[in-house]
C-alpha positions as CSV (number, residue, x, y, z in Angstrom):
1,X,140.6,92.0,143.5
2,X,137.4,92.9,143.7
3,X,138.1,95.6,146.1
4,X,140.3,97.1,143.2
5,X,137.6,95.9,140.1
6,X,134.7,97.7,141.8
7,X,135.7,99.9,144.5
8,X,139.2,101.6,143.0
9,X,139.3,101.3,139.1
10,X,136.2,103.1,138.4
11,X,137.7,106.1,139.9
12,X,141.1,105.9,138.6
13,X,138.5,105.8,135.0
14,X,137.1,108.7,135.7
15,X,140.6,110.3,137.0
16,X,141.8,110.0,133.5
17,X,138.9,110.5,131.5
18,X,138.6,113.9,133.2
19,X,142.5,114.6,133.5
20,X,142.9,113.2,129.7
21,X,140.2,115.4,128.4
22,X,141.8,118.0,129.7
23,X,145.1,117.7,129.2
24,X,144.3,117.0,125.3
25,X,142.2,119.7,125.4
26,X,145.3,122.3,126.4
27,X,147.7,120.9,124.7
28,X,146.2,119.3,121.1
29,X,143.1,121.3,120.4
30,X,144.0,120.7,116.4
31,X,143.8,117.1,117.2
32,X,140.3,117.3,118.7
33,X,139.1,116.3,115.5
34,X,137.0,113.6,114.4
35,X,139.4,113.4,111.1
36,X,136.7,113.4,108.8
37,X,137.3,110.9,105.2
38,X,133.9,111.9,103.9
39,X,136.1,114.1,100.7
40,X,137.3,110.1,100.0
41,X,134.3,108.4,100.0
42,X,130.8,109.0,101.5
43,X,128.2,106.1,100.5
44,X,129.2,103.7,103.1
45,X,129.7,106.8,105.4
46,X,126.2,107.9,104.6
47,X,124.6,104.3,105.3
48,X,127.0,103.4,108.2
49,X,127.4,106.8,110.7
50,X,123.6,107.4,111.0
51,X,123.3,103.8,112.1
52,X,126.3,103.8,114.4
53,X,125.2,107.4,115.8
54,X,121.7,106.8,116.7
55,X,121.9,103.4,117.6
56,X,124.6,104.3,120.2
57,X,122.0,107.1,121.5
58,X,119.4,104.2,122.3
59,X,122.0,102.3,123.9
60,X,123.2,105.2,126.3
61,X,119.4,106.0,126.9
62,X,119.2,102.0,127.8
63,X,122.0,102.1,129.9
64,X,120.9,105.4,131.8
65,X,117.2,103.7,132.3
66,X,118.9,100.3,133.7
67,X,121.7,101.8,135.9
68,X,120.2,104.8,137.2
69,X,116.8,104.8,138.0
70,X,116.3,102.0,140.6
71,X,114.0,98.8,140.7
72,X,111.7,100.4,143.1
73,X,110.7,103.6,141.0
74,X,109.9,100.9,138.2
75,X,107.5,99.0,140.3
76,X,106.1,102.3,142.2
77,X,104.5,103.1,138.5
78,X,103.1,99.9,137.7
79,X,105.6,98.4,135.5
80,X,106.3,94.3,136.1
81,X,109.3,93.1,136.1
82,X,108.5,90.8,132.6
83,X,107.6,94.4,131.0
84,X,110.2,95.8,132.1
85,X,112.7,92.6,130.7
86,X,110.5,92.5,127.5
87,X,111.1,96.1,126.7
88,X,115.2,95.7,127.8
89,X,115.6,93.1,125.6
90,X,113.9,94.5,122.6
91,X,114.8,97.8,122.8
92,X,118.4,96.7,123.9
93,X,118.9,94.3,121.0
94,X,117.3,96.7,118.1
95,X,119.9,99.2,119.3
96,X,122.8,96.7,120.6
97,X,122.6,95.0,116.5
98,X,121.7,98.6,115.2
99,X,125.3,100.0,116.6
100,X,127.3,96.7,115.8
101,X,126.1,96.7,111.9
102,X,126.8,100.2,111.9
103,X,130.5,99.8,113.2
104,X,130.8,97.3,111.1
105,X,129.9,99.1,107.8
106,X,132.2,102.2,108.9
107,X,135.0,99.6,109.7
108,X,134.5,97.8,106.0
109,X,134.6,101.1,104.4
110,X,137.9,102.2,106.0
111,X,139.5,98.9,105.3
112,X,138.7,98.8,101.7
113,X,138.8,102.8,100.5
114,X,142.5,103.0,99.8
115,X,143.0,106.4,101.2
116,X,141.3,106.1,104.2
117,X,142.7,102.9,105.0
118,X,146.3,104.8,104.7
119,X,144.7,107.7,107.1
120,X,144.1,105.1,109.7
121,X,146.5,105.3,112.5
122,X,147.2,102.6,114.9
123,X,145.6,104.5,117.8
124,X,142.4,104.2,115.2
125,X,142.9,100.6,115.3
126,X,143.1,100.4,118.4
127,X,140.3,102.4,119.5
128,X,137.6,100.0,117.1
129,X,138.7,96.9,119.0
130,X,137.8,98.4,122.2
131,X,134.8,100.1,120.8
132,X,133.8,96.8,119.0
133,X,134.1,94.5,122.5
134,X,132.4,96.8,124.1
135,X,129.1,96.6,121.6
136,X,129.9,92.7,121.4
137,X,130.0,92.6,125.3
138,X,126.7,94.6,125.8
139,X,124.7,92.6,123.5
140,X,126.3,89.6,125.1
141,X,124.6,90.5,128.0
142,X,121.2,91.5,126.6
143,X,121.1,88.1,124.3
144,X,121.6,85.6,127.4
145,X,118.9,87.1,129.3
146,X,116.7,85.4,126.1
147,X,118.3,82.3,127.4
148,X,118.8,83.1,131.3
149,X,116.0,85.2,132.9
150,X,117.6,85.2,135.9
151,X,120.4,87.5,134.2
152,X,118.3,90.3,133.4
153,X,116.9,90.4,137.4
154,X,120.5,90.0,138.6
155,X,121.5,92.7,136.5
156,X,119.2,94.8,138.2
157,X,120.0,93.9,142.2
158,X,123.9,93.8,141.1
159,X,125.2,95.9,138.6
160,X,122.5,98.6,139.1
161,X,123.5,99.7,142.9
162,X,126.9,99.3,142.6
163,X,126.6,101.5,140.0
164,X,124.8,104.1,142.3
165,X,126.9,103.7,144.8
166,X,130.0,105.2,142.9
167,X,128.6,107.9,143.1
168,X,128.1,108.7,147.0
169,X,132.0,107.4,147.2
170,X,130.8,104.4,148.8
171,X,130.6,101.2,146.3
172,X,128.9,98.3,146.9
173,X,131.9,96.4,145.7
174,X,129.8,93.1,147.3
175,X,126.9,93.6,144.7
176,X,129.3,93.7,141.8
177,X,130.8,90.5,142.8
178,X,127.6,89.1,142.7
179,X,127.0,90.1,139.3
180,X,127.2,86.6,136.4
181,X,130.4,86.4,134.3
182,X,129.2,88.3,131.3
183,X,128.6,91.8,132.9
184,X,132.0,91.9,134.5
185,X,133.6,91.3,131.2
186,X,131.2,94.0,129.9
187,X,131.8,96.8,132.5
188,X,135.6,96.2,132.7
189,X,135.5,96.8,128.8
190,X,133.7,100.0,129.3
191,X,135.9,101.0,131.7
192,X,138.7,100.8,129.4
193,X,136.5,102.4,126.3
194,X,136.3,105.1,128.8
195,X,140.4,105.7,130.1
196,X,141.1,105.3,126.1
197,X,138.9,108.1,125.0
198,X,140.3,111.5,126.2
199,X,143.3,110.0,123.6
200,X,141.8,108.8,120.3
201,X,139.3,110.4,118.0
202,X,136.1,110.1,119.6
203,X,136.6,112.6,122.2
204,X,135.4,114.9,119.3
205,X,132.0,113.3,121.3
206,X,132.7,115.7,124.1
207,X,132.4,118.9,121.8
208,X,129.1,117.8,120.2
209,X,127.7,121.1,118.3
210,X,124.5,120.7,119.9
211,X,123.9,124.5,120.1
212,X,122.8,124.1,116.6
213,X,119.4,122.9,117.8
214,X,119.1,125.8,119.5
215,X,120.4,128.6,117.8
216,X,118.0,131.1,116.1
217,X,116.8,130.6,112.5
218,X,119.2,132.0,109.8
219,X,116.4,134.1,107.7
220,X,118.5,134.9,104.0
221,X,116.6,137.1,101.8
222,X,117.0,137.5,98.0
223,X,118.1,141.0,96.7
224,X,115.5,142.3,94.1
225,X,116.6,142.6,91.0
226,X,116.1,145.6,90.1
227,X,118.4,146.8,93.0
228,X,121.5,147.7,93.3
229,X,124.1,149.0,95.2
230,X,126.7,152.0,94.4
231,X,130.1,151.3,94.3
232,X,131.6,152.9,97.8
233,X,135.8,153.5,98.5
234,X,137.5,152.8,100.9
235,X,137.7,155.8,102.2
236,X,134.4,157.7,101.8
237,X,133.5,160.8,103.5
238,X,131.1,160.4,106.7
239,X,130.3,164.3,107.2
240,X,133.6,165.9,109.1
241,X,135.5,167.5,106.4
242,X,132.1,169.5,106.4
243,X,132.1,170.1,110.1
244,X,135.9,171.1,110.3
245,X,135.4,173.5,107.5
246,X,132.9,175.1,109.0
247,X,134.6,175.6,112.4
248,X,137.8,176.8,110.7
């Protein structure tokens, strides 16, 4: 079972995530959208959406820092275990609570606003259940380090090495199997979330308009009050008639 969960399932998840996204893009481009409901209700959306998205960005950054950066690197720059533990707890708790609070506001909005609720599909409800479960279990693993500080140290000695080993196709099954149950549960729910990702509205994250951050400025110039533009006909003379007459 450990071999399947921590040595096979992660690659199955990647195949479904990539293959499902390619299939969705090829056959359902019109459905590649968040199906925005801002026209129906905007007050709660303006509150919940930024909280959720900024919290999610912080969660992603925290996962990257914890999973990708080896323990030896942080020790090499002089970061002690206690300092790392404090940062992980402080930032992780704020990010987790913010993300959870934002998604709760969005769910309340979706349930209380009639037109928004009517536009909610079974697929959306399933997506919300898995997403909220992933956030709750992730927050649970973070808060568990308050009462069991060894959880955080175990995370860097088990989950992180296992995660990095996946990229060289030599999964460290034994390391992940030794991790606490809370991390097992959070990892499994996380993999489930990525497996359903291409088939839900979450797929829009792959086409976020990040190029807006780097596109050139659009300059708007007002026309002078005294200026006027002469009316032009659709087939205005461009001078060819005169040249044709001279050649004749």
